[in-house]
C-alpha positions in Angstrom: 41.4 11.2 3.4 41.7 12.8 -0.1 38.4 11.2 -1.2 36.8 12.3 2.1 38.0 15.9 1.5 36.8 16.0 -2.0 33.3 14.7 -1.1 33.2 17.2 1.7 34.2 20.1 -0.6 31.6 19.2 -3.2 28.7 18.5 -0.9 29.6 20.7 2.0 28.9 17.9 4.5 31.0 19.2 7.5 31.2 22.9 8.2 32.6 25.3 10.8 31.0 24.8 14.2 29.1 21.6 13.4 28.3 19.2 16.2 27.9 15.8 14.7 26.4 12.6 16.0 28.0 9.6 14.4 26.1 6.3 14.5 28.7 3.7 15.7 27.5 0.2 15.3 31.0 -1.3 15.6 31.0 -2.5 12.0 33.8 -1.7 9.6 31.9 1.2 8.0 31.2 3.1 11.2 34.6 2.3 12.7 36.3 3.7 9.6 34.0 6.8 9.8 34.9 7.8 13.4 38.6 7.5 12.6 38.2 9.4 9.4 36.4 12.2 11.2 39.1 12.2 14.0 41.8 12.7 11.3 39.7 15.3 9.5 39.5 17.3 12.8 43.3 17.4 12.8 43.6 18.4 9.1 40.6 20.6 8.4 41.0 24.5 8.4 37.8 24.7 10.5 36.6 23.3 13.8 33.8 20.9 14.5 32.9 18.4 17.1 31.6 14.8 16.9 30.3 12.2 19.3 30.0 8.5 18.5 26.7 7.0 19.7 26.0 3.3 19.8 22.3 2.2 19.9 21.6 -0.8 22.2 18.7 -2.9 21.1 17.9 -4.2 24.5 19.3 -7.6 24.0 21.9 -7.5 26.7 24.6 -6.4 24.4 28.2 -5.8 25.7 29.8 -2.7 24.2 32.9 -2.7 26.4 35.1 -3.1 23.3 33.7 -0.1 21.6 33.8 2.0 24.7 37.5 1.1 25.3 38.4 1.6 21.6 36.9 5.1 21.6 38.6 6.0 24.9 41.9 4.8 23.5 41.7 7.2 20.5 40.1 10.1 22.4 36.7 9.8 20.8 33.7 10.7 22.9 31.3 7.7 23.0 27.9 7.3 24.4 25.7 4.2 24.5 21.9 4.7 24.2 19.8 1.8 25.4 16.4 1.2 23.7 13.7 -1.4 23.6 13.9 -1.9 19.9 14.2 -5.7 20.2 11.2 -5.9 22.4 9.2 -3.6 20.1 10.2 -5.5 17.0 8.8 -8.7 18.4 5.4 -7.1 18.2 5.9 -5.6 14.8 7.7 -8.2 12.7 5.6 -11.0 11.2 7.0 -14.4 10.5 8.8 -14.7 7.1 8.8 -10.9 6.8 11.9 -8.8 6.0 13.3 -7.0 9.0 15.8 -4.4 7.5 13.4 -1.5 7.0 11.8 -1.9 10.5 15.1 -2.0 12.4 16.6 0.8 10.2 13.6 3.1 11.0 13.7 2.5 14.7 17.5 2.8 14.9 17.5 6.0 12.9 14.7 7.4 15.1 16.8 6.7 18.2 19.8 8.4 16.7 17.7 11.5 15.9 16.5 11.6 19.5 20.0 11.3 20.9 21.3 14.0 18.5 18.7 16.4 19.8 19.5 15.5 23.4 23.2 16.4 22.9 22.5 19.5 20.8 23.9 18.1 17.6 22.9 19.7 14.3 24.0 16.8 12.1 23.9 13.0 12.1 26.7 11.1 10.2 26.0 7.6 8.7 28.6 5.2 7.4 27.0 4.4 4.0 29.5 4.0 1.1 29.3 3.9 -2.7 28.5 0.2 -2.9 25.4 0.9 -0.7 24.3 3.8 -3.0 24.7 1.8 -6.2 22.9 -1.2 -4.7 20.1 1.0 -3.5 19.8 2.6 -6.9 19.4 -0.8 -8.7 17.1 -2.1 -6.0 14.8 0.9 -6.2 14.7 0.7 -10.0 14.1 -3.1 -10.2 11.8 -3.6 -7.2 10.1 -0.2 -6.8 10.1 1.3 -10.3 11.9 4.4 -8.9 15.1 6.3 -9.8 16.5 6.7 -6.3 19.8 6.3 -4.6 21.4 7.5 -1.3 21.9 11.3 -1.0 25.2 12.5 0.5 23.2 15.0 2.5 19.5 15.6 3.3 17.3 17.2 5.9 15.4 14.9 8.2 11.8 15.6 9.2 12.9 17.0 12.6 15.3 19.5 11.0 18.5 17.6 11.5 20.9 17.4 8.6 22.0 13.8 7.8 25.3 13.4 6.1 27.2 10.4 4.5 30.9 11.4 4.5 32.0 8.0 3.0 29.4 7.9 0.2 32.0 8.0 -2.6 34.3 5.3 -1.2 34.1 1.7 -2.1 33.2 -0.9 0.5 36.5 -2.7 -0.1 38.4 0.4 0.9 36.7 0.4 4.3 37.2 -3.3 4.8 40.9 -2.9 4.0 41.2 -0.1 6.5 39.6 -2.2 9.3 41.8 -5.2 8.4 45.0 -3.3 8.0 44.6 -1.6 11.3 43.4 -4.7 13.2 40.0 -3.3 14.1 37.7 -5.8 15.7 34.7 -5.0 13.5 31.3 -6.4 14.5 29.5 -8.3 11.8 25.9 -9.5 11.2 25.9 -11.5 14.4 25.1 -8.2 16.3 21.9 -7.7 14.3 18.8 -8.4 16.4 17.1 -10.2 13.4 19.3 -13.2 14.1 17.0 -14.0 17.0 13.9 -13.8 14.8 12.4 -16.3 12.4 12.5 -13.9 9.5 13.9 -14.0 6.0 17.3 -12.5 5.2 17.4 -9.4 2.9 17.8 -11.4 -0.3 17.2 -8.4 -2.5 20.4 -6.7 -1.4 22.4 -9.9 -1.6 21.2 -10.4 -5.2 22.2 -6.8 -6.0 25.7 -7.4 -4.6 26.0 -10.6 -6.7 24.7 -8.9 -9.8 27.0 -5.9 -9.5 30.0 -8.1 -8.7 29.4 -9.9 -12.1 28.9 -6.6 -13.9 32.1 -5.2 -12.4 34.1 -8.2 -13.6 32.8 -7.5 -17.1 32.9 -3.7 -16.8 35.6 -2.8 -14.3 34.7 1.0 -14.2 31.0 0.5 -13.6 31.1 2.0 -10.1 33.1 5.0 -11.3 30.6 5.5 -14.1 27.5 5.2 -11.9 29.0 7.5 -9.3 29.5 10.1 -12.1 26.0 9.6 -13.4 24.5 10.4 -10.0 25.6 14.0 -10.6 25.1 14.1 -14.3 21.3 13.7 -14.8 19.4 14.5 -18.0 16.0 15.1 -16.6 14.3 15.7 -20.0 15.4 12.3 -21.3 13.0 10.4 -19.0 9.3 9.6 -19.3 8.1 12.4 -16.9 6.2 15.1 -18.8 6.9 17.6 -16.1 10.6 17.4 -17.0 10.4 17.8 -20.8 12.4 20.8 -22.0 9.8 22.2 -24.4 
């Protein structure tokens, strides 16, 4: 909660009067996020609302566990059914990567539901490991210096926030395990029913960073610091030269 509070203070993620939609997949990250926000409601010197929303892909999923879990802890929960699975069958080619397609469709559904319930922000459960992996993936595969912003404005005007963005994945995993949360894993991903390749790039990044962390234990701390300590003029972009 201290880390959450510090991130919120620096990036002004959650503010007085916010109504926030939280994407709840049932994985360890999103489960941790709803409990962190519930506790923040109790501690914060300002008031805000949030609603947990689970996107159904149209595969006959059963979300009874998530519904009962949220009811137990007094968290408002809604299930939004879609035809993402059916639509994806038309869009995904054999041996193609599925992550970006499902991510875009799921995000679009969350934005639509947020507008329906009058939310001004959408909260996602990305953590520091996600941000660092994305940074190296963009640099290596796309030739771009890009990570995951703690806060940005979507095309439809909604503010998207990532309250857990400075926390390590292992912290979220420990929270779920220590509290006996039944986190959903990759088996809930619709791609498991498709003949598509797994996202090897991210798996490679995880393996690479694991090896780097063994050699340089503070690498994630250093990269996190570097994300807010950027020397524009030192790169190869003439528009950024300080002349």
